[in-house]
C-alpha positions as CSV (number, residue, x, y, z in Angstrom):
1,M,5.8,21.2,-2.5
2,T,4.7,19.7,-5.8
3,I,1.4,18.1,-6.7
4,E,3.2,14.8,-7.2
5,R,4.4,14.9,-3.5
6,A,1.2,16.5,-2.1
7,V,-1.2,13.7,-3.4
8,P,0.4,10.7,-1.6
9,A,0.9,12.9,1.5
10,F,-2.7,13.8,1.5
11,A,-3.8,10.2,0.8
12,G,-1.6,9.0,3.7
13,F,-3.1,11.6,6.0
14,M,-6.6,10.6,5.0
15,I,-5.9,6.9,5.7
16,L,-4.5,7.6,9.1
17,L,-7.4,10.0,9.9
18,S,-10.0,7.4,8.9
19,V,-8.3,4.7,10.9
20,A,-8.3,6.9,14.0
21,L,-12.0,7.9,13.4
22,T,-12.9,4.2,12.9
23,H,-11.3,3.3,16.2
24,W,-12.6,6.2,18.3
25,V,-15.8,7.4,16.7
26,S,-17.6,4.9,14.5
27,P,-16.7,1.7,12.7
28,Y,-18.4,3.1,9.6
29,F,-15.5,5.4,9.0
30,V,-13.7,2.4,7.6
31,W,-15.5,3.3,4.4
32,L,-13.4,6.4,4.1
33,T,-10.3,4.2,4.1
34,V,-11.9,2.0,1.4
35,F,-12.7,5.1,-0.6
36,V,-9.1,6.5,-0.4
37,G,-7.7,3.0,-1.3
38,A,-10.0,2.7,-4.3
39,N,-8.9,6.1,-5.5
40,L,-5.3,5.2,-5.2
41,F,-5.9,1.9,-7.1
42,Q,-7.8,3.6,-9.9
43,F,-5.1,6.3,-10.1
44,A,-2.5,3.6,-10.8
45,F,-4.3,2.8,-14.0
46,T,-5.9,6.0,-15.2
47,K,-3.5,8.7,-13.8
48,F,-6.6,10.6,-12.7
49,C,-6.8,11.8,-9.2
50,P,-9.5,14.2,-7.8
51,A,-7.2,15.5,-5.1
52,A,-4.7,16.5,-7.8
53,L,-7.4,18.7,-9.4
54,V,-7.9,20.4,-6.0
55,F,-4.2,20.9,-5.6
56,K,-4.0,22.5,-9.1
57,V,-6.6,25.1,-8.0
58,T,-4.4,26.0,-5.0
59,E,-1.7,26.7,-7.6
60,L,0.8,24.0,-6.5
61,K,3.3,23.4,-9.3
62,S,3.8,20.1,-11.1
63,A,7.2,18.5,-10.9
64,G,7.9,19.4,-14.5
65,Q,7.1,23.1,-14.0
66,S,9.5,25.7,-12.6
């Protein structure tokens, strides 16, 4: 798996998790959904993603690398 595929997969997982936590645990978990959405929005303009930095540490390859 590449970083470019791992980032949206992780974001999708976090959104689904936060929706489930909001429903079953506390309505305040909706703020996790807001945080993930805000990060996706700023990534569209800045191409900076904190999750991508974490994935680089785990030595996932970028799509341009072999």
